[in-house]
BAFI-3210 file (N, C-alpha, C; in Angstrom, 3 decimals, decimal comma, padded with zeros to 6 digits):
// residues 290
n [1|2|3|4|5|6|7|8|9|10|11|12|13|14|15|16|17|18|19|20|21|22|23|24|25|26|27|28|29|30|31|32|33|34|35|36|37|38|39|40|41|42|43|44|45|46|47|48|49|50|51|52|53|54|55|56|57|58|59|60|61|62|63|64|65|66|67|68|69|70|71|72|73|74|75|76|77|78|79|80|81|82|83|84|85|86|87|88|89|90|91|92|93|94|95|96|97|98|99|100|101|102|103|104|105|106|107|108|109|110|111|112|113|114|115|116|117|118|119|120|121|122|123|124|125|126|127|128|129|130|131|132|133|134|135|136|137|138|139|140|141|142|143|144|145|146|147|148|149|150|151|152|153|154|155|156|157|158|159|160|161|162|163|164|165|166|167|168|169|170|171|172|173|174|175|176|177|178|179|180|181|182|183|184|185|186|187|188|189|190|191|192|193|194|195|196|197|198|199|200|201|202|203|204|205|206|207|208|209|210|211|212|213|214|215|216|217|218|219|220|221|222|223|224|225|226|227|228|229|230|231|232|233|234|235|236|237|238|239|240|241|242|243|244|245|246|247|248|249|250|251|252|253|254|255|256|257|258|259|260|261|262|263|264|265|266|267|268|269|270|271|272|273|274|275|276|277|278|279|280|281|282|283|284|285|286|287|288|289|290]
n.u [041,762|041,261|039,045|039,902|037,814|036,996|038,903|039,632|037,553|037,879|040,144|039,116|037,133|039,242|040,403|038,215|037,806|040,412|040,170|038,527|039,543|041,974|040,242|039,386|041,563|042,414|040,794|040,738|043,405|042,744|040,921|042,169|044,577|043,029|042,516|044,832|045,558|043,942|044,033|047,123|046,553|044,818|046,310|048,345|047,187|045,724|047,547|049,104|046,995|046,833|049,339|049,031|047,036|048,322|050,380|049,069|047,757|050,133|050,875|048,633|047,748|045,378|042,489|039,386|037,196|034,741|035,615|038,022|038,070|038,947|038,526|038,047|037,931|035,187|033,335|033,544|033,674|034,400|035,603|035,204|037,077|036,021|036,245|033,398|033,320|034,803|037,153|039,742|042,214|043,983|042,947|040,350|039,849|042,205|041,891|039,417|040,619|042,630|040,507|039,212|041,007|041,725|039,502|040,002|042,119|041,073|039,649|038,624|037,088|033,856|032,964|031,820|030,637|031,118|030,611|032,315|031,535|030,809|031,623|032,809|030,743|029,205|029,936|030,109|027,932|027,075|027,992|028,401|028,350|028,444|026,698|026,685|026,223|026,043|027,500|027,026|027,954|029,747|032,094|031,035|030,830|032,433|031,876|032,618|030,781|029,640|031,319|031,325|028,741|029,224|031,656|030,190|027,946|029,833|031,133|028,761|027,708|030,290|030,490|027,862|028,186|027,921|029,900|033,244|035,674|036,877|037,740|039,643|039,960|042,170|043,042|046,074|047,484|050,183|052,078|051,337|051,561|051,044|050,346|049,642|048,352|046,895|045,891|044,015|043,439|040,482|038,889|039,225|040,517|043,984|046,954|049,081|048,626|048,039|050,846|053,579|056,006|058,250|061,319|062,997|063,223|060,345|057,331|056,761|053,701|051,127|048,038|044,879|041,104|042,136|044,312|042,626|039,728|040,527|041,464|039,308|037,748|038,762|038,640|036,543|036,721|038,956|038,387|036,579|038,164|040,344|038,736|037,479|040,414|040,848|038,918|039,620|042,538|041,774|040,306|041,826|043,619|042,239|041,998|044,889|045,060|043,621|044,135|046,940|045,994|044,241|046,314|047,498|045,830|045,835|047,988|048,224|046,281|047,262|049,188|048,191|047,130|048,554|049,678|047,838|047,630|049,815|048,850|046,650|047,850|049,102|047,505|046,236|047,919|048,387|046,061|045,856|048,052|047,223|045,329|046,456|047,910|045,876|044,903|047,105|047,371|044,755|045,084|047,328|045,978|044,162|045,973|047,108|044,749|044,292]
n.v [075,921|074,288|075,037|076,589|074,961|072,724|071,546|070,867|069,508|067,261|065,764|064,881|063,201|061,408|060,605|059,140|057,508|056,148|055,200|053,361|051,497|050,731|049,395|047,130|046,074|045,133|043,566|041,220|040,267|039,094|036,778|035,928|034,682|032,612|031,312|030,646|028,575|026,499|025,314|024,819|022,698|020,786|020,008|018,536|015,921|015,479|015,392|012,952|011,148|011,255|010,192|007,743|006,704|006,583|004,666|002,270|002,114|001,463|-000,908|-002,320|-004,325|-004,787|-002,913|-002,128|000,712|003,113|005,491|005,380|005,342|005,886|007,570|008,648|012,056|013,710|015,464|017,882|018,998|022,152|022,967|026,278|028,321|030,835|034,208|034,820|037,898|041,023|043,801|042,573|043,002|041,373|038,979|037,451|037,976|037,076|033,983|033,389|034,277|032,467|030,216|030,725|030,371|027,422|026,697|027,574|026,092|023,834|023,130|021,237|019,811|019,656|022,120|022,242|024,900|024,342|026,681|027,775|030,865|033,688|035,991|034,688|033,579|035,816|036,745|034,869|034,138|036,075|035,848|033,815|031,155|027,522|027,429|024,600|024,363|026,183|027,402|029,377|031,906|030,202|030,702|032,135|030,922|028,800|025,300|021,752|019,449|021,671|021,183|018,489|018,003|019,406|017,747|015,167|015,895|016,222|013,864|012,285|013,466|012,655|009,896|008,591|009,304|011,356|013,341|013,203|013,973|016,086|019,293|021,185|024,941|027,298|029,276|028,882|028,866|030,691|032,825|035,817|037,643|036,300|034,226|030,927|030,116|027,235|024,619|021,788|017,984|016,605|014,453|011,836|009,997|009,542|007,273|008,940|011,172|010,744|010,114|010,636|011,906|011,495|009,328|006,384|005,665|003,765|003,607|000,488|-000,910|-002,458|-004,338|-004,298|-005,153|-006,026|-004,419|-004,081|-003,551|-001,074|000,574|001,175|002,612|004,240|006,184|007,904|009,206|010,373|011,984|014,030|015,417|016,532|018,214|020,050|020,888|022,053|024,652|025,732|026,839|028,388|030,257|031,300|032,631|034,233|035,765|036,791|038,498|040,196|041,828|042,360|043,849|046,086|047,468|048,591|050,370|051,910|053,002|054,297|056,141|057,558|059,157|060,679|062,354|063,527|065,115|066,823|068,060|069,300|071,043|072,263|074,102|075,412|076,847|077,932|079,810|081,445|082,433|084,228|085,695|087,240|088,558|090,276|091,936|092,975|094,560|096,335|097,380|099,013|100,874|102,224|103,635|105,217|106,891|107,774|109,394|111,496]
n.w [-044,183|-041,294|-038,390|-035,047|-033,124|-034,926|-034,940|-032,527|-031,805|-033,205|-032,224|-029,436|-030,402|-031,598|-029,375|-027,626|-029,466|-029,232|-026,534|-026,543|-028,344|-026,586|-024,457|-026,170|-026,509|-024,177|-023,364|-025,454|-024,808|-022,402|-023,342|-025,177|-022,968|-021,705|-024,201|-025,180|-022,906|-022,922|-025,316|-025,208|-023,650|-025,075|-027,270|-026,768|-026,142|-028,626|-030,890|-029,608|-029,625|-032,721|-033,393|-032,322|-033,628|-036,250|-036,120|-035,415|-038,007|-039,612|-038,709|-039,669|-042,014|-043,704|-043,404|-043,235|-043,323|-042,788|-042,863|-043,912|-046,645|-049,569|-052,529|-056,030|-056,342|-056,714|-055,635|-053,505|-049,906|-048,153|-045,431|-044,158|-041,617|-040,012|-038,003|-035,803|-035,739|-036,343|-036,798|-036,413|-038,050|-040,681|-040,411|-041,153|-043,479|-044,913|-044,875|-046,025|-048,930|-049,168|-049,178|-051,385|-053,122|-052,682|-054,084|-056,630|-057,631|-057,849|-060,454|-061,485|-059,617|-057,891|-055,302|-052,669|-049,818|-046,331|-043,885|-041,144|-038,400|-038,638|-040,408|-042,601|-043,596|-044,559|-046,566|-048,418|-049,151|-050,260|-052,753|-055,765|-054,384|-053,385|-050,267|-048,308|-045,723|-042,366|-039,675|-037,087|-034,719|-033,032|-031,704|-029,676|-027,142|-026,817|-027,400|-026,948|-027,682|-029,801|-031,221|-031,667|-032,985|-035,481|-036,522|-036,888|-038,971|-041,202|-041,083|-041,765|-044,297|-045,803|-045,754|-046,577|-049,251|-050,336|-050,460|-052,004|-050,705|-047,724|-046,482|-044,537|-043,795|-041,902|-039,497|-037,782|-034,568|-033,771|-032,230|-030,699|-032,457|-034,905|-037,617|-038,540|-041,634|-042,573|-044,729|-044,646|-045,080|-043,784|-044,127|-046,603|-043,979|-044,206|-044,518|-045,157|-043,900|-041,417|-040,787|-038,642|-039,265|-037,909|-037,522|-036,634|-033,252|-031,961|-030,312|-028,542|-028,189|-026,395|-027,190|-026,174|-026,653|-029,364|-032,119|-034,564|-033,327|-031,406|-033,585|-034,645|-032,742|-032,271|-034,129|-035,197|-032,496|-032,883|-035,171|-033,657|-031,706|-033,386|-034,673|-032,420|-031,619|-034,039|-033,917|-031,444|-032,122|-033,662|-032,577|-030,756|-032,415|-033,756|-031,388|-031,143|-033,327|-032,958|-030,895|-031,712|-033,426|-032,387|-030,467|-032,699|-033,649|-031,314|-031,084|-033,684|-033,053|-031,127|-032,448|-034,087|-032,392|-031,296|-033,905|-034,481|-032,080|-032,336|-034,762|-033,752|-031,424|-033,044|-034,983|-032,936|-032,016|-034,239|-034,533|-032,042|-032,487|-034,508|-033,549|-031,713|-033,716|-034,778|-032,666|-031,952|-034,492|-034,409|-032,819|-033,565|-035,456|-034,083|-032,562|-034,875|-036,024|-033,802]
ca.u [042,614|040,284|038,847|040,309|036,788|037,001|040,466|039,116|036,495|038,764|040,799|037,851|036,570|040,105|040,388|037,097|037,960|041,468|039,502|037,722|040,815|042,357|039,333|038,962|042,920|042,527|039,373|041,255|044,507|042,448|040,425|044,078|045,224|042,479|042,625|045,963|045,676|042,771|045,241|047,797|046,030|044,489|047,463|049,506|045,802|045,455|048,677|049,245|045,806|046,794|050,661|048,696|046,450|049,243|051,336|048,220|047,799|051,169|050,725|047,114|048,009|044,308|041,595|038,087|036,265|034,247|036,366|039,279|037,900|039,745|038,011|037,957|037,376|034,194|032,853|034,544|033,441|035,700|035,067|036,358|036,783|036,360|035,555|032,194|033,583|035,619|038,471|040,778|043,109|043,621|042,483|039,374|040,150|043,229|041,015|038,458|041,256|043,175|039,753|038,597|042,272|041,678|038,505|040,267|043,345|041,221|038,595|037,764|036,372|032,515|033,232|030,659|031,065|030,623|031,210|032,294|032,018|029,846|032,073|033,032|029,281|028,386|030,989|030,313|026,767|026,692|028,409|028,294|028,924|027,140|026,952|025,997|025,781|026,834|027,396|027,184|028,014|030,466|032,953|030,652|030,427|032,554|031,541|032,863|029,220|029,417|032,138|031,007|027,885|029,865|032,085|028,779|027,500|030,986|030,910|027,079|027,991|031,301|030,322|027,130|028,653|027,493|030,976|034,637|036,917|036,575|039,283|039,485|040,981|041,844|044,267|046,507|047,857|051,717|052,266|049,988|051,735|051,981|049,149|049,726|047,396|046,648|044,992|044,472|042,412|039,870|038,364|038,774|041,726|045,277|048,182|050,187|048,152|048,481|052,315|054,252|057,120|059,534|062,320|063,789|062,611|059,026|056,922|055,755|052,475|050,311|046,750|044,049|041,174|042,863|044,616|041,519|038,743|041,269|041,155|037,931|036,943|039,717|038,689|035,648|036,940|040,553|037,868|036,051|039,144|040,815|038,262|038,197|041,682|040,946|038,086|040,318|043,853|041,208|039,776|043,355|044,552|041,452|042,284|045,748|045,258|042,686|044,867|047,957|045,286|043,804|047,327|048,324|045,407|045,520|049,609|047,783|045,495|048,319|050,412|047,222|046,518|050,262|049,894|046,576|047,711|050,593|047,954|045,865|048,441|049,601|046,420|045,750|048,681|048,400|044,959|046,694|049,181|046,362|044,129|047,203|047,953|044,561|044,509|048,083|046,920|043,841|046,073|048,422|045,393|043,629|047,497|047,209|043,685|044,093]
ca.v [075,583|073,653|076,137|075,540|074,135|071,564|070,438|070,268|068,078|065,783|065,202|064,952|061,971|060,267|060,087|058,760|056,177|055,263|054,698|052,035|050,190|049,814|048,392|046,158|045,236|044,234|042,267|040,468|039,790|038,343|036,237|035,196|034,181|031,546|030,040|029,684|027,646|025,407|024,868|023,899|021,858|019,769|019,926|016,669|014,743|015,491|014,760|011,635|010,409|011,022|009,033|005,877|005,787|006,030|003,624|001,202|002,083|000,962|-001,988|-003,426|-004,343|-004,307|-002,278|-001,390|001,509|004,017|006,873|005,647|004,804|006,603|007,446|009,382|012,943|014,832|016,664|018,108|020,020|022,543|023,893|027,441|028,752|032,195|034,576|035,919|039,602|041,834|044,285|041,997|042,870|040,587|037,599|036,809|038,379|036,053|033,015|033,632|034,323|030,778|029,083|030,780|029,666|026,218|026,211|027,988|025,523|022,374|023,798|020,087|019,139|020,280|021,863|022,828|024,816|024,758|028,162|028,341|031,398|034,935|036,659|033,710|032,823|036,464|036,838|033,686|033,990|037,237|035,491|032,694|030,125|026,988|026,913|023,709|024,271|027,007|027,354|030,650|032,047|029,269|031,535|033,360|029,927|027,303|023,547|020,257|019,497|022,072|020,585|016,871|018,301|019,701|016,409|014,539|016,427|016,397|012,377|011,796|013,813|011,655|008,136|009,108|009,220|013,152|014,043|012,303|014,656|017,023|019,692|022,382|026,149|028,121|029,840|027,971|029,925|030,438|033,558|037,110|038,481|035,223|032,675|029,869|029,695|025,743|023,912|020,248|017,060|016,031|013,077|010,519|009,491|008,555|006,722|009,859|012,693|010,324|009,563|011,247|012,385|011,104|008,340|005,713|005,014|003,864|003,106|-001,046|-000,775|-003,787|-003,354|-005,027|-006,227|-005,779|-003,257|-003,631|-002,948|-000,201|001,662|001,060|003,118|005,691|006,982|009,197|010,112|011,284|013,538|014,931|015,921|017,248|019,762|020,767|021,607|023,702|025,754|026,351|027,174|029,582|031,118|031,820|033,089|035,331|037,060|037,281|039,148|041,458|042,516|043,398|045,271|046,936|048,070|049,400|051,275|052,664|053,804|055,441|057,085|058,634|059,702|061,147|063,176|064,362|065,720|067,556|068,852|070,485|071,841|073,180|074,998|076,368|077,729|078,999|080,727|082,514|083,606|084,801|086,911|088,108|089,524|091,528|092,589|094,038|095,303|097,047|098,069|099,830|101,640|102,897|104,301|106,327|107,613|108,877|110,260|111,981]
ca.w [-042,922|-040,206|-037,442|-033,851|-032,795|-035,608|-034,654|-031,088|-031,866|-033,741|-030,995|-028,376|-030,957|-031,377|-027,658|-027,322|-030,368|-028,236|-025,527|-027,153|-028,772|-025,781|-023,901|-026,985|-026,426|-023,223|-023,634|-026,680|-024,371|-021,007|-023,756|-025,317|-022,163|-021,455|-025,195|-024,999|-021,649|-023,633|-026,883|-024,728|-022,645|-026,023|-027,926|-026,400|-026,428|-029,948|-031,285|-029,442|-030,658|-034,473|-033,225|-032,138|-035,064|-037,457|-035,544|-035,773|-039,583|-040,210|-038,369|-039,614|-043,243|-044,162|-042,237|-044,098|-042,549|-044,146|-042,662|-044,324|-048,061|-050,872|-053,845|-056,897|-055,854|-057,753|-054,852|-051,858|-049,278|-048,033|-044,145|-043,866|-040,459|-039,753|-037,139|-035,849|-035,857|-037,216|-036,072|-036,157|-039,219|-042,288|-039,893|-041,561|-045,178|-045,358|-044,609|-047,320|-050,097|-048,800|-049,382|-052,925|-054,252|-052,923|-055,090|-057,790|-058,322|-058,561|-061,001|-061,943|-058,416|-057,793|-054,107|-051,669|-048,600|-044,783|-043,141|-039,387|-038,483|-039,523|-041,697|-043,979|-044,257|-044,953|-047,831|-049,677|-049,125|-051,380|-054,120|-056,484|-053,874|-052,534|-048,810|-048,233|-044,176|-041,738|-038,225|-036,878|-032,959|-032,702|-030,987|-028,381|-026,382|-027,588|-026,257|-027,565|-028,249|-030,908|-032,155|-032,365|-034,107|-036,664|-036,914|-037,295|-040,301|-042,045|-041,322|-042,692|-045,686|-046,317|-045,542|-047,526|-050,650|-050,879|-051,149|-051,645|-049,468|-046,424|-046,268|-043,153|-043,994|-040,691|-038,872|-036,528|-033,798|-033,242|-031,260|-030,608|-033,850|-036,130|-037,295|-039,788|-042,836|-042,480|-045,041|-044,145|-045,184|-042,628|-044,692|-045,760|-043,226|-044,773|-043,916|-045,251|-042,988|-039,974|-040,348|-037,906|-039,705|-037,144|-037,769|-035,649|-031,904|-032,318|-028,618|-029,106|-027,479|-026,436|-027,467|-025,650|-026,949|-030,742|-032,817|-035,283|-032,482|-031,027|-034,346|-035,008|-031,851|-032,103|-035,445|-034,601|-031,599|-033,414|-035,403|-032,942|-030,825|-034,337|-035,498|-031,515|-031,577|-035,213|-033,319|-029,946|-032,897|-034,426|-031,601|-029,966|-033,200|-033,752|-030,331|-031,262|-034,060|-032,643|-029,812|-032,018|-034,571|-031,283|-030,019|-033,940|-033,723|-030,130|-031,313|-034,638|-032,754|-030,508|-033,271|-034,652|-031,325|-031,455|-035,015|-034,465|-031,297|-033,037|-035,554|-032,740|-031,026|-034,552|-035,164|-031,651|-031,866|-035,507|-033,938|-031,058|-033,136|-035,272|-032,856|-031,312|-034,565|-034,834|-031,399|-032,180|-035,673|-034,199|-031,607|-034,054|-036,073|-032,959|-032,601|-035,962|-035,963|-032,418]
c.u [041,359|040,310|039,304|039,185|036,639|038,300|040,322|038,355|036,913|039,400|040,100|037,467|037,813|040,064|039,828|037,208|039,115|041,383|039,255|038,971|041,429|041,356|039,611|040,653|042,867|041,428|040,064|042,601|044,078|041,969|041,479|044,551|044,432|042,440|043,898|046,161|044,786|043,892|046,423|047,752|045,419|045,054|047,856|048,469|046,135|046,522|048,991|048,291|046,321|048,199|049,746|048,001|047,417|050,241|050,290|047,821|048,556|051,178|049,643|047,868|046,783|043,016|040,357|037,227|036,129|034,962|037,807|039,214|037,904|038,979|038,144|037,134|036,650|033,943|033,229|033,657|034,277|035,122|035,976|035,664|037,045|036,200|033,978|032,397|034,853|036,717|039,403|042,305|042,961|042,983|041,538|039,365|041,411|042,942|040,049|039,327|041,801|041,859|039,281|040,061|042,054|040,914|038,869|041,261|042,817|039,442|037,765|036,813|035,062|032,714|032,508|030,990|030,563|031,600|030,692|032,856|031,203|030,517|032,397|031,350|028,801|028,903|030,390|028,774|025,904|027,349|027,983|028,668|028,347|027,299|026,240|025,499|026,645|026,537|028,371|027,280|028,773|031,111|032,669|030,782|031,517|032,942|032,103|031,587|029,053|029,919|032,085|029,896|028,526|030,208|031,067|028,479|028,375|030,876|029,780|027,534|029,051|030,995|028,905|027,251|028,737|028,261|032,191|035,632|035,939|037,777|038,570|040,436|040,646|043,161|044,678|047,473|049,311|052,013|051,136|050,211|051,800|050,670|049,581|048,343|047,137|045,215|044,950|043,123|041,940|039,387|038,341|040,474|042,471|046,026|048,985|049,916|048,160|049,922|052,685|055,418|058,208|060,019|062,821|063,001|060,674|058,358|056,283|054,724|051,487|048,895|045,664|042,528|042,163|043,052|043,272|039,864|039,564|040,949|040,358|037,128|037,807|039,246|037,928|036,159|038,178|039,655|037,232|037,106|039,930|040,454|038,048|038,833|041,702|040,305|038,840|041,603|042,807|041,061|040,789|043,806|043,602|041,856|043,818|046,080|044,611|043,295|045,575|046,801|045,036|044,842|048,000|047,216|045,368|046,789|049,220|047,441|046,353|049,114|049,524|047,001|047,530|050,088|048,755|046,620|048,964|049,772|047,361|046,599|048,993|048,363|045,808|046,997|048,827|047,160|045,003|047,102|048,099|045,273|044,879|047,760|046,957|044,038|045,705|047,738|045,738|044,347|046,524|047,120|044,246|044,586|047,335|045,977|043,551|045,021]
c.v [075,166|074,636|075,314|074,315|072,808|070,678|070,127|068,624|066,880|065,225|064,771|063,483|060,749|059,640|059,389|057,285|055,150|054,709|053,278|051,004|049,872|048,910|046,919|045,160|044,565|043,142|040,997|039,175|038,888|036,820|035,253|034,325|032,469|030,724|029,543|028,497|026,400|024,468|024,244|022,358|020,442|019,060|018,496|015,650|014,333|014,737|013,252|010,499|010,071|009,934|008,041|005,299|005,610|005,103|002,108|001,084|001,502|-000,437|-003,526|-003,360|-003,943|-004,188|-001,540|-000,766|002,645|005,116|006,762|005,103|006,359|006,150|008,650|010,710|014,089|015,729|016,850|019,129|020,830|023,534|025,101|028,200|030,249|033,045|034,844|037,410|039,808|042,364|043,857|041,743|042,188|038,989|036,502|036,847|036,858|034,279|032,681|033,781|032,760|029,713|029,121|030,111|028,464|025,942|026,332|026,865|024,217|022,571|022,465|019,182|020,225|020,485|022,826|023,312|024,595|025,562|027,682|029,961|032,735|035,426|036,047|033,486|034,209|036,548|036,058|033,595|035,373|037,010|033,993|031,164|028,863|026,562|026,012|023,990|025,763|026,946|028,656|030,954|031,096|029,540|031,984|032,646|028,519|026,067|022,887|019,783|019,794|021,240|019,022|016,753|018,381|018,509|015,744|014,730|016,048|014,402|011,424|012,241|013,223|010,483|007,810|008,866|010,666|014,050|013,056|012,534|015,812|017,422|021,031|023,833|026,846|028,556|029,211|028,816|029,500|031,254|034,680|037,601|037,677|033,872|032,089|029,416|028,377|025,570|022,220|019,479|016,704|014,570|012,435|010,576|008,482|007,943|008,106|011,101|011,821|010,164|011,295|012,647|012,011|009,704|007,627|005,153|004,816|003,425|001,421|-001,053|-002,171|-003,287|-004,624|-004,191|-006,958|-004,495|-003,171|-003,131|-001,642|000,946|001,901|002,286|004,279|006,737|008,232|010,104|011,233|012,331|014,394|015,746|016,559|018,650|020,518|021,742|022,563|024,862|026,252|027,204|028,491|030,735|032,049|032,767|034,315|036,054|037,499|038,487|040,403|041,886|043,162|044,551|046,613|047,925|048,951|050,311|052,393|053,839|054,828|056,499|058,362|059,656|060,838|062,648|064,227|065,449|066,629|068,103|070,041|071,436|073,140|074,136|075,929|077,655|078,605|079,870|081,986|083,182|084,554|086,007|087,852|089,168|090,476|091,891|093,812|094,937|096,642|098,009|099,325|100,924|102,685|104,277|105,281|107,461|108,738|110,034|111,277|113,153]
c.w [-041,855|-038,800|-035,994|-032,962|-033,411|-035,290|-033,401|-030,902|-032,313|-033,006|-030,260|-029,464|-031,021|-030,302|-027,127|-028,082|-029,580|-027,178|-025,629|-027,648|-027,652|-024,422|-024,759|-026,753|-025,414|-022,810|-024,485|-025,490|-023,197|-022,079|-024,470|-024,188|-022,015|-022,897|-025,366|-024,051|-022,371|-024,917|-025,848|-024,127|-023,627|-027,016|-027,975|-026,652|-027,835|-030,807|-031,141|-029,739|-031,998|-034,197|-033,331|-033,206|-036,242|-037,265|-036,069|-037,322|-040,286|-039,904|-038,814|-041,282|-044,392|-043,359|-042,967|-043,041|-043,673|-044,044|-043,355|-046,100|-049,267|-052,002|-054,750|-056,582|-056,960|-057,225|-053,410|-051,137|-048,204|-046,578|-044,045|-042,815|-040,048|-038,523|-037,184|-035,744|-036,320|-036,331|-035,523|-037,248|-040,058|-041,488|-040,691|-043,776|-045,805|-045,384|-045,710|-048,982|-050,310|-049,801|-050,898|-053,801|-053,927|-053,699|-056,542|-058,734|-058,295|-059,125|-061,466|-060,977|-058,214|-056,082|-053,604|-050,024|-047,096|-044,196|-041,559|-039,157|-039,051|-040,491|-042,517|-044,503|-045,070|-046,516|-048,418|-049,891|-050,121|-052,575|-054,591|-055,924|-053,236|-051,401|-048,454|-046,438|-043,151|-040,435|-037,797|-035,042|-032,301|-031,368|-030,009|-027,245|-026,789|-026,375|-027,291|-028,180|-029,409|-031,724|-032,780|-033,572|-035,270|-037,116|-037,565|-038,493|-041,510|-042,454|-042,296|-044,270|-046,600|-046,477|-046,451|-048,757|-051,350|-051,247|-051,108|-051,120|-048,741|-046,234|-045,137|-043,601|-042,819|-040,247|-037,534|-035,335|-033,214|-032,379|-031,511|-032,108|-035,148|-036,028|-038,813|-040,303|-042,821|-043,231|-044,863|-044,343|-044,080|-042,818|-045,900|-044,961|-043,994|-043,876|-043,944|-044,313|-041,592|-039,500|-039,618|-038,128|-038,974|-037,622|-036,506|-034,734|-032,507|-030,778|-029,467|-027,912|-027,343|-026,182|-026,904|-026,187|-028,337|-031,086|-033,992|-034,413|-031,931|-032,257|-034,383|-034,182|-031,792|-033,388|-035,384|-033,533|-031,815|-034,291|-034,850|-032,088|-031,958|-034,646|-033,684|-031,506|-032,462|-034,713|-032,342|-030,944|-033,379|-033,568|-030,969|-030,966|-033,721|-032,924|-030,248|-032,091|-033,990|-031,823|-030,663|-033,245|-033,526|-031,048|-031,223|-033,851|-032,549|-030,495|-032,332|-034,191|-031,546|-031,009|-034,021|-033,894|-031,216|-032,495|-034,793|-033,307|-031,500|-033,830|-034,719|-032,425|-032,030|-034,925|-034,169|-031,622|-033,210|-034,996|-033,101|-031,908|-034,222|-034,507|-031,931|-032,346|-034,841|-033,886|-031,970|-033,665|-035,108|-033,011|-031,952|-034,788|-035,721|-032,905|-033,525|-036,355|-035,261|-033,006]
res [x|x|x|x|x|x|x|x|x|x|x|x|x|x|x|x|x|x|x|x|x|x|x|x|x|x|x|x|x|x|x|x|x|x|x|x|x|x|x|x|x|x|x|x|x|x|x|x|x|x|x|x|x|x|x|x|x|x|x|x|x|x|x|x|x|x|x|x|x|x|x|x|x|x|x|x|x|x|x|x|x|x|x|x|x|x|x|x|x|x|x|x|x|x|x|x|x|x|x|x|x|x|x|x|x|x|x|x|x|x|x|x|x|x|x|x|x|x|x|x|x|x|x|x|x|x|x|x|x|x|x|x|x|x|x|x|x|x|x|x|x|x|x|x|x|x|x|x|x|x|x|x|x|x|x|x|x|x|x|x|x|x|x|x|x|x|x|x|x|x|x|x|x|x|x|x|x|x|x|x|x|x|x|x|x|x|x|x|x|x|x|x|x|x|x|x|x|x|x|x|x|x|x|x|x|x|x|x|x|x|x|x|x|x|x|x|x|x|x|x|x|x|x|x|x|x|x|x|x|x|x|x|x|x|x|x|x|x|x|x|x|x|x|x|x|x|x|x|x|x|x|x|x|x|x|x|x|x|x|x|x|x|x|x|x|x|x|x|x|x|x|x|x|x|x|x|x|x|x|x|x|x|x|x|x|x|x|x|x|x]
***
């Protein structure tokens, strides 16, 4: 049985850990609030650009652009978006497992990885996976220019024929306690992926100078905005997962402190009872000897 000193030391250690988890929860909550504001600002624009491009592609019977070129997929890039840090529950492990599954269900395709985030890069670097490029510490200071640089690399790899397809695996933010694991095709841009899924009324736009010229200009902008949205979604989902994980850790610490306090009180009561018994026994022995 643990001594009183050992139990007291454990209680103090857990209380110190609990203070850390409380602070981490508060920091994650503040970051999540800002991340949500950024997502809600960029989502309408990103979805509207996608809708506009889908509308243009439906109206143009033939449009030749390298970003739309569909070819047999022999080599593919899989962009794995994880966090740079841990302590966010199953956030990173879910992404990694889904990326591995995506590779395994297409064994006929030679898949190379582009890792965004330190956790995914550390995992795949230690195993037999080909990492074509990696981007670390992206989420410490999220900037649109960093997203554009990654997109430029992906476009170059696709247009040059180095790969025939680019997909992204990431966590989409739904709520503080829920993230939606998403695998979406990034390149080539296809009519199926640009379809909004809505039927019936469609806005009749007037295009100037021409539909083809506008579509040509919008395609790279669309890719930049969509990848920026992916980074914002992932960052918000990460903060939500960390906030939930730290809240659970704090609650678990509270329960453990309660149990250890009971154990401490029982051990202390037993020690006091033992001391009283020894005193009483000693007194009785003195009486008998006298």
